[in-house]
VMD Tcl script that draws the C-alpha trace (Angstrom):
set ca {
  {8.86 64.02 -88.12}
  {6.99 63.70 -91.43}
  {8.21 61.21 -93.97}
  {7.46 61.80 -97.66}
  {7.29 59.15 -100.29}
  {7.70 60.32 -103.90}
  {7.13 58.50 -107.31}
  {7.78 60.07 -110.62}
  {11.32 61.29 -110.92}
  {11.22 62.83 -114.28}
  {12.35 66.24 -115.56}
  {9.97 67.96 -113.20}
  {9.22 65.45 -110.44}
  {13.13 64.76 -109.99}
  {13.92 68.36 -108.92}
  {10.70 68.52 -106.74}
  {11.92 65.39 -104.87}
  {15.50 66.88 -104.53}
  {13.90 70.01 -103.06}
  {12.06 67.96 -100.48}
  {15.27 66.04 -99.46}
  {17.26 69.19 -99.53}
  {14.81 70.82 -96.97}
  {15.66 68.20 -94.46}
  {12.49 66.14 -94.77}
  {12.73 62.34 -94.57}
  {12.17 61.14 -98.07}
  {11.56 57.70 -99.59}
  {11.71 57.14 -103.40}
  {10.66 54.48 -105.73}
  {11.17 54.21 -109.38}
  {10.42 51.44 -112.08}
  {13.94 52.03 -113.58}
  {16.89 51.98 -111.09}
  {19.02 54.43 -113.11}
  {16.14 57.11 -112.21}
  {17.36 56.80 -108.59}
  {21.07 57.37 -109.36}
  {20.89 61.19 -109.08}
  {19.93 60.80 -105.44}
  {22.73 58.57 -104.55}
  {24.54 61.57 -102.96}
  {21.45 62.54 -100.84}
  {19.80 61.28 -97.65}
  {16.83 59.90 -99.49}
  {15.93 56.15 -98.97}
  {14.53 53.91 -101.53}
  {11.65 51.48 -101.40}
  {11.30 48.04 -103.01}
  {7.88 48.60 -104.20}
  {4.92 51.25 -104.30}
  {3.35 49.43 -101.48}
  {6.56 49.59 -99.29}
  {6.93 53.33 -100.15}
  {3.30 53.78 -99.13}
  {3.84 52.10 -95.75}
  {6.78 54.39 -95.15}
  {5.21 57.75 -95.94}
  {3.00 60.21 -93.99}
  {2.50 62.02 -97.27}
  {2.93 60.12 -100.63}
  {3.38 62.21 -103.74}
  {2.77 61.03 -107.38}
  {4.25 62.99 -110.27}
  {3.75 60.41 -113.04}
  {2.54 61.19 -116.47}
  {-1.22 60.40 -116.81}
  {-4.33 58.83 -115.54}
  {-3.19 55.22 -116.26}
  {0.12 55.79 -114.64}
  {-1.47 57.22 -111.51}
  {-3.82 54.22 -111.18}
  {-1.03 51.89 -111.86}
  {1.28 52.95 -109.07}
  {-1.62 53.86 -106.62}
  {-3.99 50.90 -106.76}
  {-3.83 47.14 -106.83}
  {-2.11 44.72 -104.28}
  {1.27 46.32 -104.74}
  {-0.01 50.06 -105.13}
  {0.85 52.76 -102.71}
  {-2.56 52.72 -101.20}
  {-2.13 48.99 -100.18}
  {0.68 50.06 -97.88}
  {-0.67 53.49 -96.53}
  {-1.65 53.79 -92.94}
  {-4.69 55.48 -91.42}
  {-4.32 59.30 -91.32}
  {-1.75 59.47 -94.10}
  {-2.27 61.64 -97.35}
  {-1.96 60.66 -101.07}
  {-1.03 63.63 -103.21}
  {-1.55 63.53 -107.01}
  {0.74 66.19 -108.58}
  {0.10 64.50 -112.17}
  {-2.40 66.35 -114.54}
  {-5.25 63.96 -114.72}
  {-9.13 63.96 -114.90}
  {-10.71 64.92 -111.71}
  {-12.68 61.63 -111.69}
  {-9.39 59.84 -111.41}
  {-8.70 61.63 -108.15}
  {-12.31 60.95 -106.96}
  {-11.91 57.28 -107.67}
  {-8.69 57.20 -105.63}
  {-10.43 58.98 -102.81}
  {-13.12 56.50 -102.75}
  {-10.72 53.69 -102.52}
  {-8.44 55.55 -100.04}
  {-11.47 56.23 -97.70}
  {-11.74 52.58 -96.80}
  {-8.30 52.87 -95.40}
  {-8.93 56.22 -93.70}
  {-6.30 57.94 -96.14}
  {-6.91 61.31 -97.60}
  {-6.39 62.31 -101.25}
  {-5.31 65.75 -102.38}
  {-4.92 66.82 -106.03}
  {-2.11 69.38 -106.65}
  {-1.07 69.56 -110.18}
  {1.87 71.74 -110.88}
  {3.06 74.30 -113.68}
  {6.43 75.72 -114.38}
  {8.66 72.86 -115.55}
  {11.98 71.53 -114.27}
  {13.64 74.98 -113.85}
  {10.84 76.29 -111.81}
  {10.97 73.21 -109.53}
  {14.72 73.65 -109.07}
  {14.13 77.20 -108.09}
  {11.17 76.44 -105.75}
  {9.01 78.54 -107.83}
  {6.36 75.91 -109.21}
  {2.80 77.07 -109.31}
  {0.84 74.40 -107.20}
  {-2.79 74.23 -107.80}
  {-4.41 72.37 -104.83}
  {-7.76 70.68 -104.24}
  {-8.86 68.89 -101.22}
  {-10.13 69.17 -97.71}
  {-8.56 71.86 -95.40}
  {-6.91 69.31 -92.86}
  {-4.83 67.11 -95.39}
  {-4.06 70.24 -97.51}
  {-2.76 72.10 -94.38}
  {-0.68 69.03 -93.55}
  {0.82 69.09 -96.96}
  {1.68 72.78 -97.31}
  {5.22 72.57 -95.77}
  {6.06 70.01 -98.32}
  {4.52 71.92 -101.24}
  {6.39 74.93 -99.94}
  {9.82 73.27 -100.70}
  {9.21 73.49 -104.39}
  {6.14 75.74 -104.84}
  {5.49 79.40 -104.86}
  {2.59 80.36 -105.07}
  {0.69 77.43 -103.59}
  {-3.00 78.06 -104.13}
  {-5.79 75.98 -102.35}
  {-8.81 76.22 -104.86}
  {-11.34 74.24 -103.13}
  {-12.52 70.64 -102.84}
  {-10.75 67.61 -104.34}
  {-10.58 68.07 -108.15}
  {-10.40 71.86 -108.06}
  {-6.64 71.80 -108.71}
  {-7.03 69.63 -111.79}
  {-9.84 71.69 -113.37}
  {-7.74 74.70 -112.64}
  {-4.62 73.34 -114.30}
  {-6.56 72.06 -117.32}
  {-8.24 75.51 -117.75}
  {-4.77 77.14 -117.59}
  {-3.51 74.76 -120.39}
  {-6.65 75.37 -122.42}
  {-6.12 79.14 -122.37}
  {-2.35 78.60 -123.13}
  {-2.96 76.47 -126.01}
  {-5.55 79.07 -127.41}
  {-2.93 81.86 -126.76}
  {-0.49 80.09 -128.88}
  {-2.63 80.21 -132.03}
  {-3.49 83.86 -131.55}
  {0.21 84.74 -130.87}
  {1.38 82.83 -133.96}
  {-1.23 84.44 -136.12}
  {-0.57 87.92 -134.83}
  {3.24 87.63 -135.70}
  {2.21 86.26 -139.19}
  {-0.23 89.12 -139.76}
  {2.45 91.55 -138.75}
  {4.86 89.96 -141.40}
  {2.18 90.28 -144.05}
  {1.82 93.94 -143.26}
  {5.60 94.69 -143.55}
  {6.43 94.60 -139.78}
  {9.48 92.59 -138.69}
  {8.20 89.74 -136.65}
  {11.07 89.61 -134.23}
  {10.68 93.39 -133.49}
  {6.99 93.05 -133.27}
  {7.41 90.25 -130.67}
  {9.80 92.65 -128.83}
  {7.20 95.37 -128.58}
  {4.26 93.12 -127.66}
  {6.25 91.35 -124.93}
  {6.73 94.81 -123.39}
  {3.16 95.81 -123.85}
  {-0.39 94.99 -122.56}
  {-0.80 92.09 -125.06}
  {2.16 90.09 -123.59}
  {1.57 86.47 -122.63}
  {3.83 83.46 -121.72}
  {2.46 81.93 -125.07}
  {3.72 84.74 -127.05}
  {7.10 84.65 -125.60}
  {7.31 80.94 -126.47}
  {6.17 81.39 -130.08}
  {8.44 84.49 -130.50}
  {11.47 82.48 -129.21}
  {10.64 79.81 -131.84}
  {10.75 82.41 -134.65}
  {6.99 82.73 -134.94}
  {6.43 79.05 -135.62}
  {4.45 76.48 -133.62}
  {6.59 73.53 -134.62}
  {9.05 73.59 -131.88}
  {6.27 73.63 -129.14}
  {4.27 71.02 -130.94}
  {7.35 68.70 -130.78}
  {7.95 69.52 -127.14}
  {4.51 69.76 -125.64}
  {2.02 69.14 -128.28}
  {0.85 65.72 -127.04}
  {0.32 67.05 -123.44}
  {-1.70 69.91 -124.70}
  {-3.78 67.61 -126.78}
  {-4.33 65.43 -123.76}
  {-5.23 68.38 -121.51}
  {-7.58 70.01 -124.10}
  {-9.35 66.59 -124.54}
  {-9.75 66.42 -120.73}
  {-11.25 69.74 -120.24}
  {-13.57 69.17 -123.23}
  {-14.95 66.08 -121.47}
  {-15.46 67.98 -118.15}
  {-17.14 70.82 -119.97}
  {-19.53 68.42 -121.83}
  {-20.37 66.48 -118.73}
  {-21.22 69.76 -116.86}
  {-23.39 70.96 -119.76}
  {-21.65 74.28 -120.20}
  {-19.81 75.59 -123.23}
  {-17.15 78.15 -124.08}
  {-17.71 79.90 -127.31}
  {-14.19 81.22 -127.84}
  {-11.37 79.57 -125.93}
  {-12.14 75.89 -126.72}
  {-12.52 76.63 -130.39}
  {-9.28 78.63 -130.57}
  {-7.37 75.89 -128.54}
  {-8.53 73.30 -131.14}
  {-7.59 75.71 -134.03}
  {-4.04 75.67 -132.37}
  {-4.06 71.80 -132.29}
  {-4.88 71.78 -135.88}
  {-2.14 74.23 -136.79}
  {0.25 71.87 -134.96}
  {-0.94 68.98 -137.01}
  {-2.18 67.21 -133.92}
  {-6.03 67.26 -134.72}
  {-7.83 66.63 -137.93}
}
mol new
graphics top color blue
foreach p $ca { graphics top sphere $p radius 0.5 }
foreach p [lrange $ca 0 end-1] q [lrange $ca 1 end] { graphics top cylinder $p $q radius 0.2 }
display resetview
């Protein structure tokens, strides 16, 4: 029977881990703060004393921490999960990070004959609770196939996009377009107001029409302002747009519209000068 180790029990990772436990899969958890483990006291989940101990217990180890530095912190070093992982096991990066971070982990993991899969997710805590996260997967076929039953406890759809790093690039492109759509949505509602159209009713019409988008729904629910989403997710979007900028630049390609519009959004949010 597969044992899953899970680190990163925040607003999204916590519901993901609970879905794994409730599916009857043996689960081992680790957290820096003991109070993070308290919601699992009524479950069958076990706890590990360190990331390395969790790595030794898991056939599949999932990381759902915030960023690149956090992933490296819990995965590498003498007490990181890789130090404890056995040959033939799989390390899964659910965090949204640079593909190079996943490639670096894979290089280190290869010496232990451990596979690395990147699988960033989208949808938030509510989608995780409902088992409806979008899971964007990159990695070799064999370890990805091994992970699918676990991903299926919290993800629908689960899409295998290609080799390691493909999931991260896809997630960053998704967030780039979402960021760009925020500005065009807010600007459209503002233009409607200036032309004498009630913004709330304009949003009602557009959300039922061909121009609808998730970004428009978020802007409309905030009264046409970007302030609320800037406070809630602005720093994440700033990070992700910066990451995709670096990838695009390194690949010597360019987007004439979506990158410029995303940066315009960040400036409107007061996050970029």
